[in-house]
C-alpha positions as CSV (number, residue, x, y, z in Angstrom):
1,X,-7.7,17.3,-46.2
2,X,-6.8,16.5,-42.4
3,X,-7.3,13.3,-40.7
4,X,-7.7,12.7,-36.8
5,X,-4.3,11.7,-35.1
6,X,-4.2,8.5,-33.3
7,X,-3.9,8.4,-29.6
8,X,-0.7,7.2,-28.4
9,X,-0.9,3.4,-27.1
10,X,-0.2,4.6,-23.8
11,X,-2.5,7.5,-23.6
12,X,-5.8,6.9,-21.9
13,X,-9.1,8.4,-22.9
14,X,-10.9,10.6,-20.3
15,X,-13.3,7.7,-19.7
16,X,-10.5,5.3,-19.5
17,X,-8.7,7.5,-17.2
18,X,-11.8,7.7,-14.8
19,X,-12.1,4.0,-14.7
20,X,-8.6,3.6,-13.9
21,X,-8.7,6.0,-11.2
22,X,-11.7,4.1,-9.6
23,X,-9.8,1.0,-9.9
24,X,-6.5,2.3,-8.2
25,X,-9.0,3.8,-5.6
26,X,-10.6,0.2,-4.9
27,X,-7.1,-1.3,-4.6
28,X,-5.9,1.5,-2.4
29,X,-8.8,0.9,0.1
30,X,-8.3,-2.8,0.0
31,X,-4.7,-2.3,1.6
32,X,-6.3,-1.2,4.8
33,X,-8.0,-4.5,5.4
34,X,-6.1,-7.8,6.8
35,X,-9.1,-9.7,5.8
36,X,-10.8,-9.7,2.3
37,X,-13.2,-12.1,0.8
38,X,-13.7,-12.1,-2.9
39,X,-16.3,-14.0,-5.0
40,X,-18.8,-14.1,-7.7
41,X,-22.4,-14.1,-6.3
42,X,-21.2,-17.1,-4.1
43,X,-23.5,-16.5,-0.8
44,X,-23.1,-19.9,0.6
45,X,-19.4,-20.2,0.2
46,X,-19.0,-16.5,1.7
47,X,-20.6,-18.0,5.0
48,X,-18.4,-21.0,4.8
49,X,-15.3,-18.5,4.7
50,X,-16.6,-15.9,7.4
51,X,-16.0,-18.7,10.2
52,X,-11.8,-18.3,9.4
53,X,-12.2,-14.5,10.3
54,X,-12.7,-14.9,14.2
55,X,-13.4,-10.9,15.4
56,X,-11.4,-9.1,13.0
57,X,-12.4,-6.4,10.2
58,X,-13.1,-7.8,6.7
59,X,-14.6,-6.6,3.6
60,X,-16.4,-8.4,0.8
61,X,-15.8,-7.7,-2.9
62,X,-18.2,-9.1,-5.4
63,X,-16.0,-9.6,-8.5
64,X,-19.1,-10.2,-10.7
65,X,-19.8,-6.6,-11.1
66,X,-16.6,-5.9,-13.5
67,X,-14.5,-8.2,-15.4
68,X,-11.7,-5.7,-15.4
69,X,-11.9,-5.5,-11.6
70,X,-11.9,-9.2,-11.4
71,X,-8.9,-9.7,-13.7
72,X,-6.8,-7.1,-12.0
73,X,-7.8,-8.7,-8.5
74,X,-6.9,-12.1,-9.5
75,X,-3.6,-11.0,-10.8
76,X,-2.8,-8.5,-7.9
77,X,-3.6,-11.3,-5.2
78,X,-2.3,-14.4,-7.1
79,X,-5.9,-15.9,-6.8
80,X,-6.4,-19.2,-8.3
81,X,-10.1,-19.5,-7.7
82,X,-13.1,-17.9,-6.3
83,X,-14.2,-17.6,-3.7
84,X,-11.2,-16.8,-1.8
85,X,-10.5,-15.3,1.7
86,X,-7.3,-13.3,1.7
87,X,-6.1,-12.9,5.4
88,X,-2.9,-11.6,6.5
89,X,-1.6,-12.1,3.1
90,X,-2.6,-15.8,3.0
91,X,-5.0,-17.0,0.3
92,X,-7.4,-19.1,1.9
93,X,-9.8,-21.6,-0.1
94,X,-12.6,-23.6,1.5
95,X,-11.3,-27.0,0.3
96,X,-9.3,-29.9,1.7
97,X,-6.4,-27.9,2.0
98,X,-7.9,-25.4,4.4
99,X,-5.9,-26.7,7.5
100,X,-2.6,-25.8,5.8
101,X,-3.7,-22.4,4.8
102,X,-4.8,-21.4,8.4
103,X,-1.3,-22.7,9.7
104,X,0.5,-20.6,7.2
105,X,-2.1,-17.5,8.1
106,X,-1.1,-18.0,11.8
107,X,2.5,-17.3,11.0
108,X,1.8,-14.4,8.6
109,X,-0.8,-12.9,11.2
110,X,2.1,-13.0,14.1
111,X,4.8,-11.5,11.8
112,X,1.9,-8.7,11.0
113,X,1.3,-8.0,14.5
114,X,5.0,-8.0,15.5
115,X,5.5,-5.4,12.8
116,X,2.8,-3.4,14.2
117,X,4.2,-3.6,17.7
118,X,7.5,-2.7,16.6
119,X,6.4,0.4,14.5
120,X,4.5,1.5,17.7
121,X,7.5,1.1,19.9
122,X,9.7,3.1,17.8
123,X,7.3,6.2,17.8
124,X,8.4,7.5,21.0
125,X,11.1,7.1,23.6
126,X,8.4,5.6,25.8
127,X,5.6,3.2,24.7
128,X,3.2,1.7,27.0
129,X,0.4,-0.8,26.5
130,X,-2.4,-0.2,28.8
131,X,-6.0,-0.8,29.8
132,X,-7.8,2.5,28.7
133,X,-5.9,5.9,28.1
134,X,-3.9,8.1,30.1
135,X,-6.9,10.5,30.5
136,X,-9.4,7.5,31.3
137,X,-7.5,4.6,32.8
138,X,-9.6,1.6,33.0
139,X,-7.6,-0.2,35.9
140,X,-5.6,0.7,39.1
141,X,-2.3,-0.4,37.8
142,X,-2.6,1.9,34.4
143,X,-3.5,4.7,36.7
144,X,-0.7,4.5,39.0
145,X,1.6,4.3,36.1
146,X,0.4,7.4,34.6
147,X,0.7,9.0,37.9
148,X,4.4,8.2,37.8
149,X,4.7,9.6,34.3
150,X,2.9,13.0,35.7
151,X,5.6,13.1,38.5
152,X,8.4,12.7,35.8
153,X,6.5,15.3,33.8
154,X,6.1,13.0,30.7
155,X,3.4,14.2,28.4
156,X,1.3,12.0,26.4
157,X,2.0,12.2,22.7
158,X,5.3,14.2,23.4
159,X,7.4,12.1,25.5
160,X,5.5,8.9,25.4
161,X,2.6,7.1,23.2
162,X,0.1,4.5,24.4
163,X,-1.9,1.9,23.1
164,X,-5.2,0.5,24.6
165,X,-4.9,-3.3,24.5
166,X,-8.8,-3.8,25.4
167,X,-9.5,-2.5,21.9
168,X,-7.2,-5.3,20.2
169,X,-7.3,-8.9,21.4
170,X,-5.0,-10.0,19.0
171,X,-2.1,-7.4,19.7
172,X,-2.9,-8.0,23.8
173,X,-2.2,-11.6,23.2
174,X,0.8,-11.3,20.9
175,X,2.3,-9.0,23.7
176,X,2.0,-11.5,26.3
177,X,3.5,-14.4,24.3
178,X,6.6,-12.5,22.7
179,X,7.7,-10.7,26.0
180,X,6.5,-13.7,28.3
181,X,4.7,-11.2,30.3
182,X,1.1,-12.2,31.2
183,X,-0.1,-8.7,32.6
184,X,-0.6,-5.0,31.8
185,X,0.8,-2.5,31.7
186,X,3.8,-3.3,29.6
187,X,6.5,-1.0,29.1
188,X,9.2,0.0,26.3
189,X,11.9,2.4,26.7
190,X,14.2,2.9,23.8
191,X,12.5,0.0,22.0
192,X,13.3,-2.4,24.9
193,X,10.8,-4.2,26.9
194,X,11.5,-3.2,30.5
195,X,8.5,-5.0,32.2
196,X,5.5,-3.8,34.1
197,X,4.6,-1.5,36.5
198,X,6.6,-3.1,39.6
199,X,9.6,-3.2,37.5
200,X,9.3,0.4,36.4
201,X,8.6,1.6,39.9
202,X,11.9,-0.1,41.1
203,X,13.9,1.3,38.2
204,X,12.5,4.8,39.1
205,X,13.4,4.3,42.8
206,X,17.1,3.6,41.7
207,X,17.0,6.6,39.2
208,X,17.5,4.1,36.4
209,X,14.3,5.2,34.6
210,X,15.4,8.8,35.0
211,X,18.9,8.3,33.4
212,X,17.4,6.6,30.5
213,X,14.8,9.4,29.8
214,X,17.2,12.2,30.8
215,X,20.6,11.2,30.0
216,X,21.6,15.0,29.7
217,X,20.6,15.5,33.3
218,X,22.4,12.7,35.2
219,X,24.3,15.0,37.3
220,X,21.4,16.6,38.6
221,X,19.6,13.4,39.4
222,X,22.6,12.1,41.2
């Protein structure tokens, strides 16, 4: 007589594995959002939390559809109660402490945007924050800057990267504040903020830009 062998405590059945994969996929997707509203059919409370999001992207998660989803969500995000807005890693509840939550969110938001800017600035030797794109500049200053890049034979994607600040007001405003520079373009070389178009033109006239971009060709430049 033979008996079926018990499954290992750590071995999932095919159905459990499928459910686990689905859960993992949900939480993987949630990582792409800086604003998450979670609730249990609290439609009115959702509206109250939406007013704290501004123009940001957000996703709404109804935790009533699955006890397993709810349990994992509450644990993953350290949720005390529902509904909740998780904004820039800040747990915000619509209660008497909401002002304190929003102040904390502002600090976390600035850090998040700073990290985003630093990451972009490190991608290429030259990083520019402009209106429009190199192919379709949306202001005369951006157009003039790109003409200087063309003169220096700098290629978009190879020698420099760009970010269209018209697509993201929060990044735009953060750049103005952290660089103490109210206008665009804003130009970084070797992760250092060098200024705007006029500063770049003066540096180019004095061959400073060329020496920064092409250090091996200094003899030819001089």
